[in-house]
C-alpha positions in Angstrom: -15.1 -29.5 -13.7 -16.5 -28.0 -10.5 -13.9 -30.0 -8.5 -11.1 -28.1 -10.4 -12.8 -24.8 -9.7 -13.1 -25.6 -6.0 -9.4 -26.6 -5.9 -8.4 -23.4 -7.6 -10.5 -21.3 -5.2 -8.9 -23.1 -2.3 -5.3 -22.5 -3.6 -6.1 -18.8 -4.2 -7.4 -18.3 -0.8 -4.3 -19.9 0.7 -1.8 -17.8 -1.2 -3.6 -14.5 -0.4 -4.2 -15.1 3.3 -3.0 -12.6 5.8 -1.5 -15.1 8.2 2.3 -15.4 8.4 3.6 -18.8 7.4 7.1 -18.4 8.8 8.7 -15.7 10.9 11.6 -13.8 9.3 14.5 -12.8 11.5 14.9 -9.1 11.9 18.4 -8.2 10.6 18.0 -4.4 10.9 19.8 -4.0 14.3 22.8 -6.1 13.1 23.0 -4.1 9.9 22.7 -0.8 11.8 25.6 -1.8 14.1 27.7 -2.8 11.1 27.1 0.4 9.1 27.5 2.7 12.1 30.8 1.2 13.2 33.7 3.7 12.8 36.3 1.6 10.9 37.4 4.3 8.4 35.5 2.8 5.4 33.0 4.8 3.4 29.4 3.6 3.9 29.2 2.2 0.3 32.0 -0.2 1.0 31.1 -1.4 4.5 29.0 -4.3 3.2 32.2 -6.3 2.4 33.6 -7.9 -0.7 30.3 -7.8 -2.6 30.0 -4.1 -2.1 33.6 -3.5 -3.2 33.0 -5.7 -6.3 29.8 -3.8 -7.2 31.6 -0.4 -6.7 34.5 -1.4 -8.9 32.2 -2.7 -11.6 30.1 0.5 -11.5 33.3 2.6 -11.8 34.6 0.6 -14.7 31.4 0.8 -16.6 31.2 4.5 -15.9 34.8 5.1 -17.2 34.2 2.9 -20.2 30.9 4.6 -21.0 32.3 8.1 -20.7 35.2 7.2 -23.0 32.9 5.7 -25.6 30.7 8.8 -25.5 33.7 11.0 -26.1 34.9 8.8 -28.9 31.5 8.9 -30.6 31.2 12.7 -30.2 34.6 13.1 -31.8 33.6 10.8 -34.7 30.5 12.8 -35.3 32.3 16.1 -35.1 34.9 15.1 -37.7 33.1 13.5 -40.6 35.0 11.3 -43.0 36.1 12.7 -46.3 34.4 11.6 -49.4 36.6 10.3 -52.2 
């Protein structure tokens, strides 16, 4: 039992240590260069195909949502006749 507690203590101390296990490459200068480049694209599309896809999906959901809200408001404003 105490062996398990000691192992758990050792695992916890390893995961919460302040030492860096591996260095991560700093990509900020490369991203700054890409986004500050004057190529005629708006900043929200400079990230490439992934940004363009996310932009189009957002616009499609926005248009669909707005249309659905208008449809529901019209349905609520014109109640159905009772027979």
